[in-house]
FIDODREN-868731 format. One line per 3 residues: their letters; for each residue x, y, z of C-alpha. Coordinates in Angstrom, 3 decimals, m for minus. Example, Ala and Ser with C-alpha at 12.3 -4.5 7.8 and 13.67 -1.06 7.14 Angstrom:
# FIDODREN-868731
as> 12.300:m4.500:7.800 | 13.670:m1.060:7.140
# end
This chain:
# FIDODREN-868731
mae> 0.086:0.380:m0.254 | 1.106:3.344:m0.293 | 2.864:4.972:2.768
esr> m0.020:7.896:2.767 | m2.834:5.124:2.822 | m1.125:3.542:5.636
enl> m0.238:6.331:8.025 | m3.965:7.513:7.401 | m5.033:4.218:8.532
iek> m2.888:4.328:11.626 | m3.426:8.043:12.631 | m7.242:7.226:11.843
nsl> m7.563:4.324:14.548 | m5.344:5.378:17.341 | m5.202:6.857:20.583
gek> m3.450:10.114:20.965 | m0.333:9.816:23.642 | m1.355:11.380:26.277
eiq> m4.593:9.429:26.428 | m1.983:6.425:25.992 | m0.220:7.213:28.733
hlv> m3.233:7.899:31.219 | m4.337:4.502:30.912 | m1.417:2.954:31.266
eqy> m0.718:4.687:34.529 | m4.002:3.964:35.581 | m2.870:m0.039:36.182
dve> 0.509:m0.477:35.789 | 2.140:1.260:38.671 | 5.418:1.679:37.141
srf> 4.267:4.048:34.742 | 3.348:6.662:37.034 | 7.007:8.657:36.762
rrl> 7.739:12.216:37.111 | 7.655:14.425:33.833 | 11.335:16.368:34.756
sgf> 12.563:19.018:32.814 | 15.798:21.815:33.451 | 18.717:20.692:35.673
agk> 16.172:17.853:37.317 | 15.384:16.058:33.992 | 18.606:16.098:32.294
fav> 20.107:14.530:35.849 | 17.752:12.035:36.330 | 18.414:10.891:32.001
cwc> 22.054:10.410:32.913 | 21.501:8.712:35.686 | 19.456:6.195:34.030
aam> 22.187:6.375:31.096 | 25.345:6.135:33.754 | 23.123:2.523:34.926
scf> 22.651:1.278:31.200 | 26.815:1.949:30.375 | 27.178:0.208:33.492
hly> 25.366:m2.934:32.464 | 26.524:m2.608:28.868 | 30.419:m2.601:30.300
tag> 30.379:m5.615:32.432 | 28.039:m7.871:30.214 | 30.466:m6.713:27.282
igl> 34.076:m6.544:29.327 | 33.123:m8.695:32.870 | 31.030:m8.660:35.682
lpt> 32.052:m7.325:39.148 | 32.161:m9.664:42.102 | 28.393:m10.899:42.972
siq> 28.040:m9.922:45.975 | 29.229:m5.824:44.502 | 27.383:m6.018:41.392
rav> 24.124:m6.777:42.935 | 24.605:m3.880:45.251 | 25.848:m1.391:42.243
hll> 22.482:m2.144:40.362 | 20.921:m1.650:43.012 | 22.099:1.580:43.767
fam> 21.797:2.984:40.732 | 17.747:1.528:40.674 | 16.912:2.740:44.165
vav> 18.433:6.540:43.466 | 16.424:6.695:39.676 | 13.111:5.186:42.084
fll> 13.458:8.591:44.733 | 14.346:10.763:41.121 | 11.607:9.715:39.022
yps> 8.721:8.640:41.329 | 6.575:10.489:43.536 | 5.741:9.410:47.307
hqr> 2.260:10.015:46.166 | 0.300:10.597:43.131 | m1.382:14.164:44.131
vdk> 2.221:15.734:44.421 | 3.861:18.231:41.870 | 5.229:15.532:39.188
tri> 7.366:17.631:37.151 | 10.306:18.227:40.411 | 11.972:16.477:42.954
pwy> 11.243:17.815:46.718 | 14.315:18.561:48.994 | 13.238:14.788:50.797
dwi> 13.698:12.796:47.784 | 17.015:13.772:47.092 | 17.846:13.259:51.003
lal> 16.355:9.436:50.410 | 18.328:8.962:47.058 | 21.967:10.464:48.751
laa> 21.266:7.756:51.910 | 19.899:5.002:49.645 | 23.211:5.456:47.706
igt> 24.803:5.210:50.897 | 23.675:2.351:52.400 | 23.937:0.608:49.302
gyi> 27.737:2.398:48.059 | 28.572:0.731:51.663 | 28.750:m2.783:50.240
vff> 30.536:m1.861:47.421 | 33.260:0.295:48.647 | 33.772:m2.241:52.097
fnd> 33.009:m5.562:50.627 | 36.369:m6.961:51.403 | 36.174:m5.859:54.982
iay> 32.895:m7.735:54.980 | 33.685:m10.685:54.225 | 37.266:m10.707:55.847
rga> 35.503:m10.698:59.657 | 32.780:m13.319:57.905 | 30.060:m10.863:57.439
kpl> 29.863:m10.132:61.184 | 28.007:m6.833:61.598 | 29.519:m3.532:63.221
pvd> 27.084:m1.552:64.874 | 28.023:0.951:61.343 | 26.854:m2.544:59.800
ivl> 23.286:m2.299:62.082 | 22.323:1.133:62.026 | 22.930:1.176:57.683
gym> 21.148:m1.759:57.601 | 18.002:m0.630:58.993 | 18.174:2.631:56.897
tla> 18.620:0.328:53.767 | 16.189:m2.158:54.160 | 13.485:0.491:55.290
lvv> 14.561:2.320:51.975 | 13.864:m0.607:49.417 | 10.552:m0.888:51.150
eag> 10.620:2.683:50.467 | 11.143:2.686:47.192 | 9.159:m0.733:46.398
rri> 6.200:0.824:47.371 | 6.404:4.010:44.948 | 7.389:1.639:41.959
lgn> 5.357:m1.137:42.487 | 2.187:m0.463:44.970 | 1.723:m1.486:48.697
vlp> 1.436:m5.733:48.294 | 5.260:m6.811:47.884 | 6.348:m4.056:50.450
mla> 4.036:m4.950:53.026 | 4.323:m8.738:52.347 | 8.086:m8.097:52.915
vff> 7.543:m6.208:56.361 | 5.050:m9.223:57.326 | 8.562:m11.477:56.460
lly> 10.630:m9.162:57.801 | 8.783:m8.522:61.488 | 8.887:m12.837:61.557
cff> 12.462:m13.504:61.724 | 11.536:m10.845:65.056 | 9.012:m12.300:66.094
gry> 8.475:m16.052:65.202 | 8.233:m17.349:68.947 | 4.738:m15.380:68.311
apa> 3.696:m17.095:65.909 | 1.161:m19.962:65.140 | 2.581:m23.274:66.274
mfm> 3.239:m24.964:63.202 | 4.801:m21.993:62.324 | 6.519:m20.495:65.369
hrg> 10.193:m20.022:65.945 | 12.969:m18.662:68.682 | 12.722:m15.158:66.886
ysv> 15.767:m13.356:66.186 | 18.522:m10.937:66.948 | 18.227:m7.623:64.921
arv> 21.761:m8.313:64.741 | 21.811:m11.904:63.059 | 18.591:m10.441:61.136
iqh> 20.548:m7.590:59.493 | 23.559:m9.926:59.073 | 21.596:m12.058:56.674
myl> 19.298:m9.378:55.001 | 21.541:m6.914:54.200 | 25.382:m8.039:54.653
tse> 24.955:m11.967:52.761 | 24.035:m12.690:49.728 | 20.843:m14.235:51.558
gif> 18.287:m11.232:51.838 | 17.893:m8.353:49.623 | 21.298:m9.160:47.525
gva> 19.803:m12.971:46.461 | 19.587:m14.395:43.429 | 16.566:m12.836:42.213
lgv> 18.555:m9.408:42.207 | 21.089:m10.705:40.954 | 19.582:m11.933:37.678
sat> 18.186:m9.028:37.670 | 21.869:m7.083:37.851 | 22.471:m9.298:34.592
fvf> 20.357:m10.868:32.394 | 16.471:m9.361:33.332 | 18.579:m5.863:32.558
mfv> 20.399:m6.690:29.310 | 17.198:m7.852:27.666 | 15.197:m4.928:28.654
lfg> 17.524:m3.000:27.726 | 17.749:m4.854:23.896 | 13.881:m4.355:23.794
afl> 15.026:m0.552:24.002 | 17.189:m0.587:21.692 | 15.294:m2.585:19.249
aks> 12.084:m0.214:19.846 | 13.966:2.766:18.726 | 15.086:1.320:15.690
gga> 12.246:0.584:14.968 | 10.830:m2.957:15.807 | 7.628:m1.762:16.850
rlf> 6.895:m0.524:13.765 | 8.370:m3.833:11.785 | 6.058:m5.974:14.034
nel> 2.660:m4.245:13.655 | 3.117:m4.275:10.260 | 3.932:m7.301:9.556
ala> 1.467:m8.148:11.241 | m1.002:m5.960:9.221 | 0.668:m7.346:6.252
lag> 0.155:m11.080:6.921 | m2.820:m11.127:8.363 | m4.647:m7.340:7.705
hsp> m7.095:m8.785:4.879 | m8.005:m12.452:5.859 | m11.586:m12.266:8.300
ggp> m11.580:m10.840:11.184 | m7.612:m9.063:9.965 | m7.458:m6.957:12.697
akv> m8.381:m9.724:15.544 | m5.058:m11.523:13.869 | m2.683:m8.858:13.535
avv> m3.785:m8.360:17.380 | m2.236:m11.666:17.770 | 0.380:m11.602:16.389
asg> 1.957:m8.544:16.384 | 1.312:m8.965:20.621 | 3.189:m11.626:20.275
llg> 6.298:m10.658:18.100 | 6.103:m7.238:20.633 | 5.950:m9.337:23.893
tin> 9.247:m11.175:23.118 | 10.819:m8.033:23.931 | 8.099:m6.341:26.346
gss> 7.711:m8.080:29.586 | 5.011:m5.744:30.784 | 1.396:m6.334:30.066
van> m0.247:m4.016:30.450 | 2.450:m1.866:28.343 | 1.861:m3.850:25.397
vat> m1.632:m3.932:25.750 | m1.228:0.060:25.752 | 1.046:m0.410:22.837
tga> m0.114:m2.024:20.588 | m4.169:m1.929:21.125 | m3.686:1.720:20.693
fti> m3.809:0.544:16.923 | m5.568:m2.489:17.148 | m8.159:m2.431:19.034
plm> m9.853:0.526:17.143 | m9.418:m1.277:14.094 | m11.321:m4.762:15.488
krv> m14.092:m2.179:16.659 | m13.703:m0.775:12.813 | m14.761:m4.105:11.378
gyp> m17.299:m5.576:13.385 | m16.204:m7.301:17.190 | m17.511:m6.577:20.131
pey> m15.937:m3.470:22.152 | m15.299:m6.550:25.319 | m14.038:m8.993:22.437
aga> m11.482:m6.468:21.184 | m9.983:m5.368:24.702 | m9.937:m9.305:25.963
vea> m8.303:m10.231:22.171 | m5.180:m7.727:23.131 | m5.312:m8.820:26.675
cas> m5.011:m12.131:25.701 | m2.449:m11.701:23.063 | 0.159:m8.643:24.821
tgg> m0.093:m11.509:27.899 | 0.699:m14.959:26.091 | 4.146:m12.332:24.888
qlm> 5.813:m13.734:28.607 | 5.129:m16.682:27.617 | 6.588:m16.989:24.319
ppi> 10.118:m17.599:23.406 | 13.122:m16.651:22.494 | 12.456:m14.033:24.983
mga> 10.098:m14.783:28.123 | 9.085:m12.656:31.365 | 11.871:m11.934:33.657
gaf> 11.080:m14.914:35.516 | 12.264:m17.271:33.137 | 16.123:m16.294:34.025
ims> 15.341:m16.514:37.414 | 14.304:m19.636:36.939 | 16.956:m20.692:34.944
ell> 18.898:m19.598:37.965 | 17.641:m21.576:40.550 | 16.996:m24.617:38.899
gvp> 20.549:m24.709:37.408 | 19.481:m25.188:33.955 | 20.271:m23.199:31.009
yls> 18.060:m20.618:30.038 | 17.923:m22.369:26.322 | 16.116:m25.298:27.887
iaa> 14.136:m23.455:29.986 | 12.990:m21.579:26.399 | 12.772:m25.286:24.401
aaa> 10.536:m26.386:26.930 | 7.678:m23.458:26.517 | 8.188:m23.369:23.261
lpa> 5.074:m25.508:22.376 | 2.918:m24.440:25.157 | 3.321:m21.295:23.783
lly> 2.326:m21.937:20.237 | m0.680:m24.069:21.983 | m1.758:m20.746:23.918
ysa> m1.535:m18.435:20.697 | m3.115:m21.152:18.004 | m6.054:m21.243:20.731
ifi> m6.120:m17.237:20.553 | m5.897:m16.607:16.789 | m7.801:m19.927:16.337
nvh> m10.546:m18.282:18.685 | m10.249:m14.867:16.511 | m11.070:m16.684:13.386
lwa> m14.260:m18.706:15.170 | m15.526:m14.978:16.006 | m15.094:m13.514:12.755
ral> m16.923:m16.158:10.659 | m19.998:m16.253:13.002 | m20.602:m12.724:12.946
glv> m19.369:m12.790:9.407 | m16.842:m10.411:9.299 | m14.123:m9.498:6.499
gld> m10.647:m8.094:6.677 | m9.561:m4.816:6.155 | m9.016:m3.578:1.949
ras> m5.712:m5.376:0.521 | m4.907:m1.493:m0.552 | m5.260:m0.041:2.785
lpr> m2.108:m2.448:3.607 | 1.177:m2.609:3.449 | 2.665:m5.615:1.591
prd> 4.688:m8.180:2.978 | 8.303:m7.254:1.441 | 8.006:m3.807:1.209
vlr> 8.212:m4.266:5.024 | 10.857:m6.762:4.980 | 12.439:m4.613:2.444
rdg> 12.164:m1.685:4.618 | 12.401:m2.981:7.981 | 13.207:m6.801:7.082
hll> 17.005:m5.751:8.593 | 16.160:m5.290:12.867 | 15.143:m9.083:12.515
vpl> 18.679:m10.087:12.792 | 19.162:m8.737:15.597 | 16.678:m11.665:17.026
gai> 17.856:m14.326:14.932 | 21.518:m13.317:16.392 | 20.578:m13.666:19.848
iam> 18.559:m17.023:19.093 | 21.887:m18.002:17.322 | 23.970:m17.419:20.523
llm> 21.433:m19.093:22.878 | 21.963:m22.480:20.537 | 25.545:m21.865:20.228
kft> 26.046:m21.858:24.108 | 26.896:m18.335:24.877 | 25.705:m16.844:28.206
pla> 22.212:m15.179:28.040 | 24.312:m11.976:29.162 | 26.289:m12.503:26.518
saf> 23.586:m13.032:24.424 | 21.922:m9.624:24.740 | 25.203:m7.848:24.966
wgi> 25.951:m8.511:21.160 | 21.864:m8.500:20.174 | 22.183:m4.427:21.354
vav> 25.688:m4.221:19.496 | 23.599:m6.127:16.459 | 20.689:m3.390:16.685
vlv> 23.233:m0.117:16.306 | 24.974:m2.324:13.789 | 22.176:m3.274:11.545
gal> 20.171:m0.473:12.147 | 22.672:1.768:10.262 | 21.716:0.547:6.910
rss> 18.926:2.076:6.650 | 18.359:5.804:7.292 | 14.730:4.672:8.915
srl> 16.309:2.458:11.760 | 19.678:4.521:12.252 | 19.938:5.661:15.590
gwr> 22.059:8.865:16.149 | 23.681:9.656:19.551 | 20.357:10.857:20.995
eil> 17.812:7.906:19.881 | 21.014:5.617:21.932 | 21.012:8.079:24.564
aal> 17.504:7.698:25.044 | 17.327:3.923:24.585 | 20.142:3.814:27.339
deg> 17.623:5.610:29.383 | 14.420:4.325:28.774 | 15.913:0.860:29.475
arg> 17.239:1.270:32.666 | 13.821:3.020:33.356 | 12.246:m0.094:32.623
slg> 14.200:m2.218:34.711 | 13.577:m0.366:37.555 | 10.475:m2.092:38.245
vam> 11.760:m6.005:37.632 | 14.959:m4.991:40.291 | 12.841:m3.128:43.142
aca> 10.841:m6.199:42.827 | 13.557:m9.105:43.145 | 15.181:m7.258:45.726
lvg> 11.723:m7.198:47.994 | 11.314:m10.714:47.621 | 14.257:m11.445:48.860
fvv> 13.309:m10.360:52.727 | 10.768:m13.304:51.210 | 12.883:m15.398:50.447
gas> 15.759:m14.429:53.057 | 13.099:m15.392:55.724 | 12.178:m18.404:54.698
slt> 15.894:m19.879:54.392 | 16.706:m18.340:57.812 | 13.728:m19.278:59.528
slg> 13.134:m22.330:57.710 | 9.756:m21.302:56.874 | 10.156:m22.417:52.955
lnl> 9.917:m25.885:54.408 | 7.178:m25.612:56.776 | 5.194:m23.832:54.463
snn> 5.290:m26.617:51.764 | 5.290:m29.746:54.531 | 1.671:m28.204:55.468
iih> 0.470:m27.302:52.254 | 1.194:m30.762:51.232 | m0.651:m31.837:54.822
lsg> m3.624:m29.714:53.407 | m3.565:m31.419:50.258 | m3.813:m34.524:51.864
gnl> m0.817:m35.636:49.727 | m2.607:m35.121:46.782 | m1.070:m34.462:43.851
ffm> m4.112:m33.015:42.164 | m5.523:m31.413:45.018 | m1.869:m29.975:45.732
lvl> m2.173:m28.596:42.115 | m5.451:m27.286:42.564 | m4.646:m25.232:45.632
smi> m0.988:m23.719:43.587 | m3.441:m22.593:41.241 | m5.579:m20.708:43.267
acl> m2.315:m19.042:45.497 | m0.829:m18.306:42.091 | m3.550:m16.289:40.753
vlg> m5.036:m14.388:44.056 | m0.915:m12.945:44.539 | m0.536:m12.090:41.287
mgl> m3.724:m10.101:41.998 | m1.220:m7.542:43.575 | 2.299:m8.998:43.022
ptt> 4.237:m8.460:39.353 | 4.600:m11.572:37.532 | 8.505:m11.830:38.599
any> 7.933:m11.115:42.125 | 5.020:m13.799:41.842 | 6.600:m16.202:40.710
ivc> 9.996:m15.751:43.059 | 7.690:m15.874:46.004 | 5.827:m18.941:44.429
sti> 9.168:m21.080:43.401 | 10.452:m20.185:46.987 | 6.762:m21.848:49.270
iap> 4.804:m23.958:46.145 | 7.183:m25.194:44.264 | 9.075:m27.375:46.429
alv> 5.769:m28.884:47.395 | 5.187:m30.306:44.528 | 8.221:m31.744:43.691
klg> 7.742:m33.545:46.420 | 4.582:m35.022:45.624 | 6.460:m35.670:42.427
alp> 6.735:m33.122:40.067 | 9.706:m32.909:38.003 | 11.459:m29.544:39.322
laa> 10.904:m27.823:35.554 | 7.531:m29.046:34.889 | 6.365:m27.073:38.844
hlf> 8.674:m24.069:38.444 | 6.634:m23.750:34.878 | 3.193:m24.267:36.447
vfy> 3.762:m21.400:38.965 | 5.308:m19.690:36.562 | 2.081:m19.792:33.691
fgi> m0.874:m19.283:36.187 | 1.465:m16.451:37.962 | 1.201:m14.460:34.617
mad> m2.526:m15.682:33.857 | m3.637:m13.459:36.852 | m3.754:m10.820:34.537
ltp> m6.445:m12.232:32.775 | m8.521:m13.852:35.780 | m10.650:m11.384:37.173
pvc> m11.616:m10.194:39.293 | m8.562:m8.277:39.114 | m6.988:m8.490:35.375
laa> m5.283:m5.552:34.745 | m4.296:m6.668:31.215 | m7.635:m6.655:30.460
ftg> m8.273:m3.817:32.322 | m6.542:m1.688:29.851 | m7.621:m3.453:26.940
agi> m11.174:m2.871:28.314 | m10.131:1.012:28.606 | m8.830:1.394:25.160
aga> m12.228:m0.255:23.597 | m14.091:1.722:25.930 | m15.845:m1.652:27.039
dpt> m17.253:m2.681:30.999 | m13.429:m4.118:32.472 | m15.191:m6.865:34.201
rtg> m17.161:m8.542:30.917 | m13.878:m7.651:29.279 | m11.669:m9.893:31.659
iqa> m14.592:m12.474:31.522 | m14.818:m12.983:27.792 | m10.232:m13.402:28.326
atm> m10.646:m15.246:30.422 | m12.933:m17.615:28.435 | m10.142:m17.004:24.609
alv> m7.538:m18.651:27.418 | m8.921:m20.924:28.463 | m6.569:m23.699:27.113
ayl> m3.654:m21.618:29.368 | m5.825:m22.892:32.439 | m4.883:m26.651:31.385
lpy> m1.637:m26.507:29.696 | 0.181:m25.909:33.328 | m1.481:m29.452:34.460
sfv> m0.162:m31.537:31.211 | 3.326:m29.996:32.439 | 3.036:m32.070:35.567
ytp> 1.461:m35.087:34.150 | 2.487:m35.228:30.823 | 5.742:m33.945:30.427
mil> 7.055:m34.781:27.086 | 4.938:m31.483:25.963 | 7.817:m29.382:28.106
lqd> 10.082:m31.726:25.369 | 11.294:m33.777:28.512 | 11.722:m37.559:27.797
vap> 10.389:m37.295:24.100 | 9.609:m40.119:22.141 | 8.812:m39.041:18.771
lpl> 5.061:m41.455:18.737 | 3.887:m40.357:21.151 | 4.889:m36.703:20.852
gil> 3.207:m36.329:17.261 | 0.137:m37.868:18.781 | 0.815:m35.143:22.082
vva> 0.591:m32.098:19.479 | m2.318:m33.576:17.644 | m4.237:m34.022:20.004
svl> m3.019:m30.873:21.966 | m4.072:m29.216:18.461 | m7.609:m30.350:18.044
gvl> m7.904:m29.752:21.702 | m7.134:m26.328:21.304 | m9.927:m26.061:18.143
gla> m12.179:m28.068:20.517 | m12.275:m25.134:23.603 | m12.422:m22.673:21.291
sag> m16.153:m23.648:19.705 | m17.442:m24.073:22.879 | m15.897:m20.671:24.179
rgw> m17.515:m19.109:21.337 | m20.570:m21.507:20.539 | m19.886:m22.083:16.404
mfr> m17.680:m24.292:14.062 | m19.170:m23.898:10.639 | m22.389:m23.240:12.133
tlg> m24.229:m21.825:15.642 | m23.759:m24.569:18.509 | m26.394:m25.633:20.628
gve> m25.446:m25.630:24.267 | m25.306:m29.490:24.271 | m23.154:m28.985:21.396
riv> m21.102:m26.697:23.081 | m20.617:m28.977:26.469 | m19.856:m31.447:23.904
ala> m16.873:m29.942:22.593 | m15.740:m28.351:26.125 | m15.476:m31.783:27.193
lgv> m13.654:m33.076:24.325 | m11.524:m30.686:24.214 | m10.322:m30.986:28.329
gaf> m10.161:m35.115:27.229 | m7.389:m33.995:24.600 | m5.214:m32.592:27.806
wph> m5.843:m35.585:29.928 | m2.653:m37.271:30.839 | m4.477:m40.821:30.229
pvv> m3.332:m42.030:26.375 | m6.159:m43.802:25.661 | m8.785:m40.932:26.519
kia> m6.401:m38.227:24.855 | m6.807:m40.554:21.786 | m10.476:m40.821:22.394
aal> m11.049:m37.308:22.870 | m8.512:m36.208:19.993 | m10.963:m39.092:17.524
glv> m13.886:m37.801:18.755 | m13.214:m34.063:18.035 | m12.651:m35.472:14.396
sfl> m16.162:m36.521:14.370 | m17.303:m34.038:16.221 | m15.984:m32.012:12.927
fle> m16.810:m34.023:10.295 | m20.684:m33.656:12.013 | m20.496:m29.582:12.261
rla> m19.298:m29.474:8.591 | m21.639:m31.609:7.050 | m24.729:m30.456:9.151
arr> m23.800:m26.687:8.366 | m23.525:m28.266:4.128 | m26.849:m29.432:4.701
aae> m28.263:m26.429:6.659 | m27.139:m23.934:3.930 | m28.326:m26.104:0.998
rsv> m31.691:m25.864:2.693 | m31.392:m22.799:2.711 | m30.378:m22.470:m0.794
qga> m34.083:m24.753:m1.505 | m35.857:m22.792:0.344 | m34.909:m19.244:m1.214
# end
């Protein structure tokens, strides 16, 4: 299509930048930062750029000792949070008050102490001195306050609860009781060692997560988001219900470099949701499609949510193995969304967009296709056993070099500075979440709480794995209502995953189980932030949009059970024939669930037919091979009979006319 036509299409259906920002701030606390100018604005940009440069240096040249790397990362993050995020939303967001400058300085002192006196702390075995206790108290309090500003109240309150539990465990119920620990012992554990706020979670944030967030910022600045949107338009825009399929493809692609469901919905949804409404999709459905597609980005390799990198560290498994295990479930998830969209389009008789108003695939690839090279380079390096850190570093280098080949993607110094700034800002929420989760992990290791909770959860489930999985699912979804997905995964992997492993689940399956349901909280009513964001753009009822999204993503509530009962779906213990049966049955199951949810398959389905389709769809994911094969054959028969009935109805309609 002509460049002018494409610009007119986008302009006609996109929301304004201010409207998008307001919507994101409504549901995403991390987006409520100050809009600074003058000296304060320049200082904040320079500070964030310096943070990115530090991580680029350590990724390319060599990491610092573990505790120093994590402390410097937290130093940069906490100072940036106090500079960029106000204490509450009613204050002036155009300036930094004097007390926030002081808090930023104190945060730098508390974390800088670990950096500059690392050797001294190590030589005395982390035995706390009076100055350590004072600085430790101060730093822990500042971590809680910084986390409150950028993440909201739930996670900081949880962190404080676990910290108090360390002191007052003797007053806890009998099953959780411990003798209690002194101030010096708690400060030593939480502040001076790598068991508390400077634990594994912060270590992953200080390495892999930051670099991939920075990679996403560089790719976006060079035109990556434009490439994904227009390539999706070119490939799917003309098909029935094209805009919804565009949303699925574009949001899935963008989600591989953007770990925030809400931000992803706002970025692509501002364009795709109005287009969906324009061709005839109901507002609630349009918002739900975008929410499901954007949320799935955290499940889609090669770059998944931050929790996947933490999972790699906790399990001691290469990240490539995590990504490979997640590949088939992610494809099934997106197949479910795509099929659901297609069935809606057929049921409503919707058509696609006019081809003349759409870009042609070869034109998109000719102009921006070179921006796929950095993603390909990352995948190739991971396959060649490079670390994710090195892969992300060279991916950023590739973005800069490859982007220089076209004027539309070339990064000047202003664009590079903006990418450095936005990359650092995008990492702050994960950094503070990982530091706050250190309270939970530290308390669990200090008091043996994790072991006690796992044992009690097993006791509550009666030692039955299925009931244990149901309880775990509910816990992950409830925690996900107030916690970011990364923090939710870390908490659940500390408390719930060990219990699943004790009952026979593979460690990888147990961790992916809680990982999936932590992410699905963004789509599950009553608190489903991704769906609420989509509803805001669509002008739809948030609750109805959330219910629609949960119905559309039904397969995502079944897949985690398959991880535990059928590990082959994670490419574990693969045998060719059983894997082939599993894939075919799963695809048919996805089709059955989609037709039951929409109530259409070649024709409108009655209540009984929908129940049959639902039962067969669930049966296709059943772990027993006989049930799985029988359900798959049943679905083939169901599809054949529905096709035959639809054809006969069409013939009768023609004869009647």
